[in-house]
Backbone and ligand atoms as CSV (ligand in chain L), in Angstrom:
chain,resi,resn,atom,element,x,y,z
A,1,MET,N,N,17.989,-12.034,5.963
A,1,MET,CA,C,16.679,-12.315,6.559
A,1,MET,C,C,16.519,-13.828,6.752
A,2,THR,N,N,16.519,-14.246,7.987
A,2,THR,CA,C,16.380,-15.681,8.233
A,2,THR,C,C,15.086,-15.955,8.994
A,3,TYR,N,N,14.652,-17.194,8.923
A,3,TYR,CA,C,13.437,-17.609,9.620
A,3,TYR,C,C,13.777,-17.876,11.081
A,4,ASP,N,N,13.041,-17.244,11.984
A,4,ASP,CA,C,13.255,-17.413,13.421
A,4,ASP,C,C,12.204,-18.394,13.959
A,5,THR,N,N,12.657,-19.536,14.434
A,5,THR,CA,C,11.713,-20.577,14.881
A,5,THR,C,C,11.007,-20.197,16.185
A,6,ASN,N,N,11.368,-19.051,16.754
A,6,ASN,CA,C,10.694,-18.606,17.984
A,6,ASN,C,C,9.595,-17.591,17.724
A,7,ASN,N,N,9.223,-17.401,16.453
A,7,ASN,CA,C,8.118,-16.471,16.178
A,7,ASN,C,C,6.815,-17.069,16.726
A,8,ILE,N,N,5.832,-16.188,16.937
A,8,ILE,CA,C,4.619,-16.592,17.647
A,8,ILE,C,C,3.812,-17.659,16.898
A,9,PHE,N,N,3.825,-17.633,15.578
A,9,PHE,CA,C,3.050,-18.636,14.830
A,9,PHE,C,C,3.759,-19.996,14.857
A,10,ALA,N,N,5.086,-19.991,14.901
A,10,ALA,CA,C,5.813,-21.261,15.059
A,10,ALA,C,C,5.469,-21.863,16.424
A,11,LYS,N,N,5.326,-21.001,17.430
A,11,LYS,CA,C,4.953,-21.484,18.770
A,11,LYS,C,C,3.533,-22.045,18.756
A,12,ILE,N,N,2.647,-21.408,18.016
A,12,ILE,CA,C,1.276,-21.934,17.871
A,12,ILE,C,C,1.334,-23.305,17.194
A,13,LEU,N,N,2.132,-23.428,16.143
A,13,LEU,CA,C,2.245,-24.713,15.429
A,13,LEU,C,C,2.785,-25.814,16.339
A,14,ARG,N,N,3.677,-25.451,17.254
A,14,ARG,CA,C,4.249,-26.447,18.175
A,14,ARG,C,C,3.336,-26.699,19.382
A,15,GLY,N,N,2.234,-25.957,19.451
A,15,GLY,CA,C,1.297,-26.133,20.563
A,15,GLY,C,C,1.756,-25.451,21.844
A,16,GLU,N,N,2.734,-24.563,21.745
A,16,GLU,CA,C,3.254,-23.878,22.942
A,16,GLU,C,C,2.381,-22.691,23.337
A,17,ILE,N,N,1.615,-22.202,22.358
A,17,ILE,CA,C,0.712,-21.061,22.577
A,17,ILE,C,C,-0.641,-21.482,22.003
A,18,PRO,N,N,-1.735,-21.207,22.709
A,18,PRO,CA,C,-3.040,-21.634,22.179
A,18,PRO,C,C,-3.497,-20.776,20.995
A,19,CYS,N,N,-4.420,-21.333,20.231
A,19,CYS,CA,C,-5.071,-20.547,19.181
A,19,CYS,C,C,-6.484,-21.078,19.044
A,20,VAL,N,N,-7.335,-20.284,18.421
A,20,VAL,CA,C,-8.703,-20.735,18.137
A,20,VAL,C,C,-8.688,-21.273,16.706
A,21,LYS,N,N,-8.603,-22.595,16.619
A,21,LYS,CA,C,-8.391,-23.262,15.338
A,21,LYS,C,C,-9.676,-23.281,14.497
A,22,VAL,N,N,-9.497,-23.113,13.193
A,22,VAL,CA,C,-10.628,-23.189,12.260
A,22,VAL,C,C,-10.481,-24.395,11.342
A,23,TYR,N,N,-9.244,-24.660,10.932
A,23,TYR,CA,C,-8.996,-25.716,9.944
A,23,TYR,C,C,-7.561,-26.203,10.098
A,24,GLU,N,N,-7.370,-27.500,9.881
A,24,GLU,CA,C,-6.001,-28.029,9.880
A,24,GLU,C,C,-5.913,-29.207,8.936
A,25,ASP,N,N,-4.828,-29.285,8.182
A,25,ASP,CA,C,-4.506,-30.504,7.435
A,25,ASP,C,C,-3.012,-30.756,7.602
A,26,GLU,N,N,-2.480,-31.682,6.836
A,26,GLU,CA,C,-1.074,-32.081,6.987
A,26,GLU,C,C,-0.109,-30.899,6.817
A,27,ASP,N,N,-0.480,-29.971,5.946
A,27,ASP,CA,C,0.450,-28.911,5.549
A,27,ASP,C,C,0.072,-27.518,6.044
A,28,THR,N,N,-1.162,-27.354,6.520
A,28,THR,CA,C,-1.705,-26.004,6.721
A,28,THR,C,C,-2.494,-25.907,8.020
A,29,LEU,N,N,-2.452,-24.728,8.640
A,29,LEU,CA,C,-3.274,-24.454,9.826
A,29,LEU,C,C,-3.974,-23.109,9.614
A,30,ALA,N,N,-5.234,-23.030,10.029
A,30,ALA,CA,C,-5.968,-21.759,9.979
A,30,ALA,C,C,-6.576,-21.515,11.353
A,31,PHE,N,N,-6.463,-20.271,11.827
A,31,PHE,CA,C,-6.961,-19.921,13.164
A,31,PHE,C,C,-7.393,-18.465,13.176
A,32,MET,N,N,-8.178,-18.123,14.191
A,32,MET,CA,C,-8.704,-16.760,14.281
A,32,MET,C,C,-7.585,-15.788,14.673
A,33,ASP,N,N,-7.584,-14.613,14.057
A,33,ASP,CA,C,-6.662,-13.543,14.448
A,33,ASP,C,C,-7.125,-13.001,15.806
A,34,VAL,N,N,-6.207,-12.871,16.767
A,34,VAL,CA,C,-6.616,-12.390,18.107
A,34,VAL,C,C,-7.005,-10.925,18.125
A,35,MET,N,N,-6.562,-10.187,17.102
A,35,MET,CA,C,-6.923,-8.764,17.017
A,35,MET,C,C,-7.647,-8.532,15.696
A,36,PRO,N,N,-8.880,-9.046,15.605
A,36,PRO,CA,C,-9.562,-9.040,14.304
A,36,PRO,C,C,-9.886,-7.637,13.805
A,37,GLN,N,N,-9.721,-7.464,12.510
A,37,GLN,CA,C,-10.071,-6.178,11.895
A,37,GLN,C,C,-11.553,-6.109,11.559
A,38,ALA,N,N,-12.189,-7.282,11.518
A,38,ALA,CA,C,-13.637,-7.387,11.332
A,38,ALA,C,C,-14.030,-8.774,11.837
A,39,PRO,N,N,-15.311,-8.993,12.178
A,39,PRO,CA,C,-15.728,-10.321,12.631
A,39,PRO,C,C,-15.388,-11.378,11.574
A,40,GLY,N,N,-14.753,-12.473,12.035
A,40,GLY,CA,C,-14.407,-13.554,11.112
A,40,GLY,C,C,-12.994,-13.483,10.574
A,41,HIS,N,N,-12.215,-12.485,11.016
A,41,HIS,CA,C,-10.819,-12.340,10.547
A,41,HIS,C,C,-10.011,-13.566,10.969
A,42,LEU,N,N,-9.512,-14.306,9.992
A,42,LEU,CA,C,-8.692,-15.475,10.311
A,42,LEU,C,C,-7.378,-15.429,9.556
A,43,LEU,N,N,-6.466,-16.297,9.967
A,43,LEU,CA,C,-5.136,-16.366,9.378
A,43,LEU,C,C,-4.892,-17.786,8.880
A,44,VAL,N,N,-4.264,-17.911,7.737
A,44,VAL,CA,C,-3.907,-19.222,7.198
A,44,VAL,C,C,-2.386,-19.283,7.101
A,45,ILE,N,N,-1.801,-20.332,7.693
A,45,ILE,CA,C,-0.343,-20.458,7.658
A,45,ILE,C,C,0.066,-21.859,7.186
A,46,PRO,N,N,1.175,-21.928,6.440
A,46,PRO,CA,C,1.725,-23.255,6.131
A,46,PRO,C,C,2.454,-23.781,7.365
A,47,LYS,N,N,2.530,-25.090,7.488
A,47,LYS,CA,C,3.263,-25.664,8.624
A,47,LYS,C,C,4.773,-25.581,8.409
A,48,THR,N,N,5.178,-25.489,7.154
A,48,THR,CA,C,6.598,-25.312,6.839
A,48,THR,C,C,6.976,-23.856,7.082
A,49,GLY,N,N,8.100,-23.649,7.755
A,49,GLY,CA,C,8.500,-22.284,8.104
A,49,GLY,C,C,9.122,-21.513,6.961
A,50,SER,N,N,8.609,-20.297,6.745
A,50,SER,CA,C,9.308,-19.311,5.916
A,50,SER,C,C,8.916,-17.964,6.498
A,51,ARG,N,N,9.756,-16.959,6.322
A,51,ARG,CA,C,9.433,-15.641,6.902
A,51,ARG,C,C,8.157,-15.079,6.285
A,52,ASN,N,N,8.066,-15.250,4.968
A,52,ASN,CA,C,6.932,-14.662,4.240
A,52,ASN,C,C,6.898,-15.235,2.821
A,53,LEU,N,N,6.198,-14.558,1.945
A,53,LEU,CA,C,6.067,-15.022,0.551
A,53,LEU,C,C,7.417,-15.061,-0.176
A,54,LEU,N,N,8.301,-14.145,0.206
A,54,LEU,CA,C,9.533,-13.951,-0.560
A,54,LEU,C,C,10.482,-15.145,-0.477
A,55,ASP,N,N,10.450,-15.861,0.643
A,55,ASP,CA,C,11.356,-17.007,0.790
A,55,ASP,C,C,10.591,-18.333,0.851
A,56,ALA,N,N,9.319,-18.321,0.500
A,56,ALA,CA,C,8.500,-19.544,0.603
A,56,ALA,C,C,8.782,-20.501,-0.555
A,57,ASP,N,N,8.636,-21.788,-0.277
A,57,ASP,CA,C,8.723,-22.820,-1.305
A,57,ASP,C,C,7.457,-22.742,-2.162
A,58,PRO,N,N,7.576,-22.629,-3.488
A,58,PRO,CA,C,6.383,-22.504,-4.340
A,58,PRO,C,C,5.370,-23.634,-4.149
A,59,GLN,N,N,5.857,-24.837,-3.843
A,59,GLN,CA,C,4.906,-25.950,-3.644
A,59,GLN,C,C,4.108,-25.756,-2.353
A,60,VAL,N,N,4.757,-25.209,-1.351
A,60,VAL,CA,C,4.066,-24.905,-0.089
A,60,VAL,C,C,3.039,-23.800,-0.334
A,61,LEU,N,N,3.468,-22.799,-1.095
A,61,LEU,CA,C,2.568,-21.684,-1.422
A,61,LEU,C,C,1.319,-22.166,-2.139
A,62,ALA,N,N,1.517,-23.080,-3.087
A,62,ALA,CA,C,0.388,-23.577,-3.881
A,62,ALA,C,C,-0.643,-24.247,-2.983
A,63,LYS,N,N,-0.155,-25.049,-2.028
A,63,LYS,CA,C,-1.087,-25.707,-1.100
A,63,LYS,C,C,-1.768,-24.680,-0.202
A,64,THR,N,N,-0.990,-23.706,0.256
A,64,THR,CA,C,-1.540,-22.718,1.196
A,64,THR,C,C,-2.631,-21.883,0.531
A,65,ILE,N,N,-2.377,-21.435,-0.688
A,65,ILE,CA,C,-3.348,-20.544,-1.336
A,65,ILE,C,C,-4.645,-21.293,-1.659
A,66,THR,N,N,-4.536,-22.595,-1.858
A,66,THR,CA,C,-5.740,-23.400,-2.089
A,66,THR,C,C,-6.618,-23.400,-0.835
A,67,VAL,N,N,-5.971,-23.495,0.318
A,67,VAL,CA,C,-6.714,-23.449,1.587
A,67,VAL,C,C,-7.252,-22.024,1.823
A,68,VAL,N,N,-6.466,-21.023,1.457
A,68,VAL,CA,C,-6.937,-19.632,1.586
A,68,VAL,C,C,-8.235,-19.466,0.797
A,69,GLN,N,N,-8.267,-19.999,-0.409
A,69,GLN,CA,C,-9.483,-19.868,-1.222
A,69,GLN,C,C,-10.678,-20.539,-0.540
A,70,ARG,N,N,-10.467,-21.777,-0.074
A,70,ARG,CA,C,-11.581,-22.507,0.578
A,70,ARG,C,C,-12.106,-21.735,1.786
A,71,LEU,N,N,-11.180,-21.206,2.565
A,71,LEU,CA,C,-11.600,-20.503,3.780
A,71,LEU,C,C,-12.201,-19.135,3.473
A,72,ALA,N,N,-11.746,-18.494,2.412
A,72,ALA,CA,C,-12.336,-17.208,2.019
A,72,ALA,C,C,-13.794,-17.421,1.604
A,73,VAL,N,N,-14.041,-18.489,0.879
A,73,VAL,CA,C,-15.413,-18.818,0.461
A,73,VAL,C,C,-16.264,-19.118,1.702
A,74,ALA,N,N,-15.699,-19.911,2.617
A,74,ALA,CA,C,-16.443,-20.277,3.834
A,74,ALA,C,C,-16.698,-19.054,4.714
A,75,ALA,N,N,-15.692,-18.179,4.851
A,75,ALA,CA,C,-15.846,-16.990,5.711
A,75,ALA,C,C,-16.894,-16.044,5.121
A,76,ARG,N,N,-16.909,-15.937,3.804
A,76,ARG,CA,C,-17.908,-15.069,3.174
A,76,ARG,C,C,-19.318,-15.601,3.475
A,77,ALA,N,N,-19.475,-16.906,3.336
A,77,ALA,CA,C,-20.797,-17.502,3.593
A,77,ALA,C,C,-21.150,-17.374,5.075
A,78,ALA,N,N,-20.187,-17.659,5.961
A,78,ALA,CA,C,-20.456,-17.670,7.405
A,78,ALA,C,C,-20.890,-16.300,7.909
A,79,PHE,N,N,-20.329,-15.237,7.343
A,79,PHE,CA,C,-20.614,-13.883,7.832
A,79,PHE,C,C,-21.496,-13.100,6.863
A,80,ASP,N,N,-22.040,-13.815,5.892
A,80,ASP,CA,C,-22.910,-13.185,4.915
A,80,ASP,C,C,-22.264,-11.892,4.386
A,81,ALA,N,N,-20.982,-12.013,4.057
A,81,ALA,CA,C,-20.195,-10.829,3.684
A,81,ALA,C,C,-20.433,-10.445,2.226
A,82,ASP,N,N,-20.212,-9.163,1.944
A,82,ASP,CA,C,-20.333,-8.679,0.566
A,82,ASP,C,C,-19.031,-8.916,-0.199
A,83,GLY,N,N,-17.933,-9.012,0.551
A,83,GLY,CA,C,-16.632,-9.243,-0.068
A,83,GLY,C,C,-15.680,-9.830,0.946
A,84,VAL,N,N,-14.519,-10.226,0.485
A,84,VAL,CA,C,-13.505,-10.796,1.389
A,84,VAL,C,C,-12.158,-10.164,1.046
A,85,TYR,N,N,-11.549,-9.615,2.067
A,85,TYR,CA,C,-10.219,-9.012,1.934
A,85,TYR,C,C,-9.191,-10.086,2.257
A,86,VAL,N,N,-8.258,-10.329,1.328
A,86,VAL,CA,C,-7.162,-11.283,1.580
A,86,VAL,C,C,-5.870,-10.481,1.509
A,87,ALA,N,N,-5.065,-10.557,2.591
A,87,ALA,CA,C,-3.854,-9.733,2.643
A,87,ALA,C,C,-2.662,-10.552,3.109
A,88,GLN,N,N,-1.510,-10.134,2.684
A,88,GLN,CA,C,-0.267,-10.833,3.044
A,88,GLN,C,C,0.859,-9.819,2.937
A,89,PHE,N,N,1.601,-9.613,4.037
A,89,PHE,CA,C,2.633,-8.566,4.094
A,89,PHE,C,C,4.026,-9.185,4.162
A,90,ASN,N,N,4.975,-8.525,3.526
A,90,ASN,CA,C,6.347,-9.038,3.476
A,90,ASN,C,C,7.344,-8.019,4.005
A,91,GLU,N,N,7.857,-8.315,5.211
A,91,GLU,CA,C,8.860,-7.494,5.900
A,91,GLU,C,C,8.218,-6.233,6.531
A,92,PRO,N,N,8.872,-5.698,7.541
A,92,PRO,CA,C,8.298,-4.587,8.307
A,92,PRO,C,C,7.896,-3.383,7.448
A,93,ALA,N,N,8.666,-3.099,6.427
A,93,ALA,CA,C,8.350,-1.935,5.588
A,93,ALA,C,C,6.985,-2.080,4.930
A,94,ALA,N,N,6.551,-3.327,4.779
A,94,ALA,CA,C,5.249,-3.594,4.151
A,94,ALA,C,C,4.177,-3.909,5.183
A,95,GLY,N,N,4.513,-3.773,6.470
A,95,GLY,CA,C,3.499,-3.962,7.513
A,95,GLY,C,C,3.531,-5.306,8.209
A,96,GLN,N,N,4.495,-6.165,7.878
A,96,GLN,CA,C,4.541,-7.486,8.521
A,96,GLN,C,C,5.044,-7.356,9.961
A,97,THR,N,N,4.341,-8.029,10.872
A,97,THR,CA,C,4.745,-7.988,12.291
A,97,THR,C,C,5.082,-9.373,12.837
A,98,VAL,N,N,4.561,-10.425,12.215
A,98,VAL,CA,C,4.884,-11.792,12.641
A,98,VAL,C,C,5.564,-12.478,11.456
A,99,PHE,N,N,6.764,-13.026,11.722
A,99,PHE,CA,C,7.607,-13.466,10.620
A,99,PHE,C,C,7.543,-14.977,10.366
A,100,HIS,N,N,6.302,-15.417,10.145
A,100,HIS,CA,C,6.010,-16.755,9.608
A,100,HIS,C,C,4.911,-16.484,8.575
A,101,LEU,N,N,5.113,-16.945,7.349
A,101,LEU,CA,C,4.168,-16.637,6.271
A,101,LEU,C,C,2.718,-16.840,6.712
A,102,HIS,N,N,1.888,-15.846,6.472
A,102,HIS,CA,C,0.462,-15.968,6.787
A,102,HIS,C,C,-0.360,-15.102,5.847
A,103,PHE,N,N,-1.563,-15.585,5.604
A,103,PHE,CA,C,-2.538,-14.846,4.800
A,103,PHE,C,C,-3.686,-14.446,5.718
A,104,HIS,N,N,-4.054,-13.171,5.666
A,104,HIS,CA,C,-5.224,-12.682,6.395
A,104,HIS,C,C,-6.456,-12.896,5.515
A,105,ILE,N,N,-7.539,-13.355,6.115
A,105,ILE,CA,C,-8.836,-13.430,5.426
A,105,ILE,C,C,-9.817,-12.636,6.276
A,106,VAL,N,N,-10.382,-11.579,5.704
A,106,VAL,CA,C,-11.267,-10.699,6.462
A,106,VAL,C,C,-12.580,-10.508,5.695
A,107,PRO,N,N,-13.686,-11.082,6.207
A,107,PRO,CA,C,-14.981,-10.834,5.559
A,107,PRO,C,C,-15.332,-9.344,5.659
A,108,ARG,N,N,-15.845,-8.773,4.576
A,108,ARG,CA,C,-16.156,-7.336,4.565
A,108,ARG,C,C,-17.615,-7.107,4.172
A,109,LYS,N,N,-18.223,-6.147,4.853
A,109,LYS,CA,C,-19.592,-5.736,4.527
A,109,LYS,C,C,-19.538,-4.369,3.863
A,110,GLU,N,N,-20.361,-4.191,2.870
A,110,GLU,CA,C,-20.465,-2.907,2.180
A,110,GLU,C,C,-20.670,-1.786,3.201
A,111,GLY,N,N,-19.830,-0.745,3.125
A,111,GLY,CA,C,-20.027,0.434,3.975
A,111,GLY,C,C,-19.512,0.297,5.391
A,112,GLU,N,N,-19.007,-0.873,5.793
A,112,GLU,CA,C,-18.489,-1.033,7.161
A,112,GLU,C,C,-16.976,-0.928,7.156
A,113,GLN,N,N,-16.441,-0.064,8.026
A,113,GLN,CA,C,-14.989,0.129,8.131
A,113,GLN,C,C,-14.357,-1.036,8.883
A,114,THR,N,N,-13.098,-1.354,8.545
A,114,THR,CA,C,-12.370,-2.354,9.348
A,114,THR,C,C,-11.709,-1.656,10.531
A,115,LYS,N,N,-11.427,-2.436,11.579
A,115,LYS,CA,C,-10.674,-1.921,12.726
A,115,LYS,C,C,-9.197,-1.874,12.340
A,116,PRO,N,N,-8.371,-1.157,13.147
A,116,PRO,CA,C,-6.944,-1.072,12.793
A,116,PRO,C,C,-6.245,-2.428,12.835
A,117,HIS,N,N,-5.229,-2.567,12.020
A,117,HIS,CA,C,-4.362,-3.750,11.989
A,117,HIS,C,C,-3.666,-3.867,13.343
A,118,SER,N,N,-3.627,-5.095,13.908
A,118,SER,CA,C,-3.010,-5.329,15.223
A,118,SER,C,C,-3.568,-4.361,16.272
A,119,GLY,N,N,-4.874,-4.217,16.306
A,119,GLY,CA,C,-5.551,-3.297,17.245
A,119,GLY,C,C,-5.911,-3.977,18.544
A,120,ALA,N,N,-7.212,-3.982,18.883
A,120,ALA,CA,C,-7.655,-4.509,20.176
A,120,ALA,C,C,-7.827,-6.023,20.140
A,121,MET,N,N,-7.526,-6.660,21.292
A,121,MET,CA,C,-7.727,-8.107,21.438
A,121,MET,C,C,-9.222,-8.390,21.514
A,122,ALA,N,N,-9.649,-9.450,20.844
A,122,ALA,CA,C,-11.071,-9.814,20.896
A,122,ALA,C,C,-11.319,-10.779,22.049
A,123,ASP,N,N,-12.555,-10.863,22.473
A,123,ASP,CA,C,-12.971,-11.812,23.495
A,123,ASP,C,C,-12.800,-13.242,22.962
A,124,GLY,N,N,-12.201,-14.096,23.777
A,124,GLY,CA,C,-11.912,-15.462,23.352
A,124,GLY,C,C,-13.156,-16.254,22.987
A,125,GLU,N,N,-14.220,-16.073,23.761
A,125,GLU,CA,C,-15.456,-16.820,23.491
A,125,GLU,C,C,-16.069,-16.387,22.156
A,126,LEU,N,N,-15.964,-15.089,21.877
A,126,LEU,CA,C,-16.485,-14.577,20.605
A,126,LEU,C,C,-15.694,-15.176,19.438
A,127,LEU,N,N,-14.372,-15.233,19.597
A,127,LEU,CA,C,-13.539,-15.819,18.534
A,127,LEU,C,C,-13.913,-17.280,18.312
A,128,LYS,N,N,-14.179,-18.010,19.406
A,128,LYS,CA,C,-14.566,-19.427,19.278
A,128,LYS,C,C,-15.891,-19.536,18.519
A,129,ALA,N,N,-16.835,-18.654,18.850
A,129,ALA,CA,C,-18.139,-18.686,18.167
A,129,ALA,C,C,-17.962,-18.384,16.673
A,130,HIS,N,N,-17.074,-17.436,16.359
A,130,HIS,CA,C,-16.834,-17.096,14.951
A,130,HIS,C,C,-16.160,-18.249,14.219
A,131,ALA,N,N,-15.228,-18.924,14.909
A,131,ALA,CA,C,-14.550,-20.079,14.303
A,131,ALA,C,C,-15.574,-21.173,13.988
A,132,GLU,N,N,-16.516,-21.383,14.896
A,132,GLU,CA,C,-17.540,-22.421,14.671
A,132,GLU,C,C,-18.386,-22.098,13.444
A,133,LYS,N,N,-18.681,-20.807,13.260
A,133,LYS,CA,C,-19.483,-20.405,12.090
A,133,LYS,C,C,-18.732,-20.722,10.794
A,134,ILE,N,N,-17.437,-20.449,10.793
A,134,ILE,CA,C,-16.649,-20.702,9.573
A,134,ILE,C,C,-16.537,-22.210,9.344
A,135,LYS,N,N,-16.316,-22.958,10.436
A,135,LYS,CA,C,-16.220,-24.429,10.313
A,135,LYS,C,C,-17.507,-25.013,9.745
A,136,ALA,N,N,-18.623,-24.488,10.203
A,136,ALA,CA,C,-19.914,-24.995,9.721
A,136,ALA,C,C,-20.061,-24.711,8.230
A,137,ALA,N,N,-19.584,-23.534,7.805
A,137,ALA,CA,C,-19.685,-23.183,6.378
A,137,ALA,C,C,-18.728,-24.008,5.522
A,138,LEU,N,N,-17.668,-24.504,6.138
A,138,LEU,CA,C,-16.681,-25.336,5.415
A,138,LEU,C,C,-17.221,-26.732,5.165
A,139,ALA,N,N,-18.063,-27.180,6.086
A,139,ALA,CA,C,-18.506,-28.586,6.054
A,139,ALA,C,C,-19.379,-28.876,4.833
L,1,5GP,P1,P,1.098,-9.157,10.026
L,1,5GP,O1,O,2.399,-9.850,10.377
L,1,5GP,O2,O,0.560,-9.554,8.703
L,1,5GP,O3,O,1.266,-7.685,10.153
L,1,5GP,O4,O,-0.007,-9.532,11.067
L,1,5GP,C1,C,0.111,-10.436,12.106
L,1,5GP,C2,C,-1.272,-10.708,12.619
L,1,5GP,O5,O,-1.178,-11.667,13.653
L,1,5GP,C3,C,-2.003,-9.501,13.214
L,1,5GP,O6,O,-3.247,-9.343,12.546
L,1,5GP,C4,C,-2.190,-9.840,14.675
L,1,5GP,O7,O,-3.434,-9.410,15.173
L,1,5GP,C5,C,-2.069,-11.352,14.679
L,1,5GP,N1,N,-1.513,-11.916,15.882
L,1,5GP,C6,C,-0.430,-11.460,16.580
L,1,5GP,N2,N,-0.170,-12.269,17.629
L,1,5GP,C7,C,-1.088,-13.256,17.593
L,1,5GP,C8,C,-1.327,-14.402,18.415
L,1,5GP,O8,O,-0.645,-14.669,19.391
L,1,5GP,N3,N,-2.377,-15.205,18.067
L,1,5GP,C9,C,-3.161,-14.943,16.970
L,1,5GP,N4,N,-4.167,-15.797,16.742
L,1,5GP,N5,N,-2.975,-13.876,16.184
L,1,5GP,C10,C,-1.945,-13.042,16.473
């Protein structure tokens, strides 16, 4: 299992494919998932390439999970959520479809079902509005 530098998130990191950005620092990027399972679904990725958690550098992981926590707190506040689902899949057997380590952050409301994983594409303007809400909660 090797890291393929042509995966879609590597292309986003290189600026070859657009994304709706929520947060960026030297080591980490966070952006809206194009097929959100619930309003506010975002992804956090390290800038250093690894397929997933299994081959990640522990120091990179430590920085990434710190950002995941900050954004989970912000997403919960932004969407007035009752809970936050944080998910991370390793290899196809576990549901991984994009092979650059990423953490899903999905605000959840009591009693509301999530949409399917990798389901329908969301409207770009809506994703931008949701990103702004999370950014405001981060500030
Ligand atoms: P996983 O690899 O954990 O199964 O999920 C990959 C996630 O990336 C899915 O939730 C899917 O909706 C999302 N995704 C796939 N392609 C793109 C893309 O081009 N841009 C963004 N922002 N998200 C994507």
